[in-house]
N, C-alpha and C positions, 0 to 999 in steps of 0.2 A: 504494499500500500505506499508507495513512494509519493504518489501525487495527493494523498489523503491530508487533509488539514482537519483538526479537531474543531477549530474555530468556524470552518465552513460547513463542514458535516460532521456534527458530533455523533457518536455512536448512540443509537437510541436506548431507551429503557426497555428491558425485556418483556415488561407488561404491556407496552405500547406496541401491539403486533401489526398495525398498519405502517408505522414509522419503521418498525424493524423490518417488514417484508421489503418495503421500498429500499431501505439500506442494502440489504441482501442482494435485491435486485441490481443495484447500482454497482455493488462490488464484484458479484459473481456472474452476472449476465452481461451487462453493459461494459463491465471492467473499466469504469471511470477512473479507479485509482491506482490501476496496475501500470507498471512501467512499461514502456514499449521495448521490446527486446531488440538487440541490434541486428540480429539475423533476420527478422521479419520486416523491419523497416528498410535493410540495405537491399534486399532481393526485390526485383520486379516479379509480376506475376510470370512473365515468360521465362525468366530465369529459374523460378521454382518449378515450372513444367519441365524444362530440360533437365534439371536435376533428378526429377522424379523418373522421367522416361530412361536415364542413364543407369539410374538405381534398379528400375525394372528390368531393363536388359541384362544388367549384371546378375540378378537373381534367377533370371531364365537360363543363363549360360551356365551358372553354377548348377541348377537343377537339371540341366540336360547332361552335363558332364556327370554328375552323380548317377542319372539313369543309366548312361552308356557304361559306367564302370561297374554298375551292378549287374547289368546284363553280360558283360565280359566275364564277371566272376562266376555268374550262374553257368555260362557255356563252358568254362573252364572245369567248373565242378562235374558237370553233366559229361564232359569229354573225358575227364580223368576217371570216372566211373567205369566207362566202357572199356578203357584199356586194361583195367584190372581184371574183367571179365573174360578177356581173350585168352 
């Protein structure tokens, strides 16, 4: 609550439910008192999309590699069993 000032927005008494609800809405929903993070303010929407696409591509690549590795292991295990039977 970096931007919060007790003088401007005092924390209401817990018995006053209407004021308490409004304070909670401002604090958690509107985030009126929150400090803007550097990451959010410095990246444009286009930059965030590019980063997300890059991250998604990397995840797919890792998943594909893991799937091919497990397929190779299964093939080797199946092939190894055949040689022992001969």
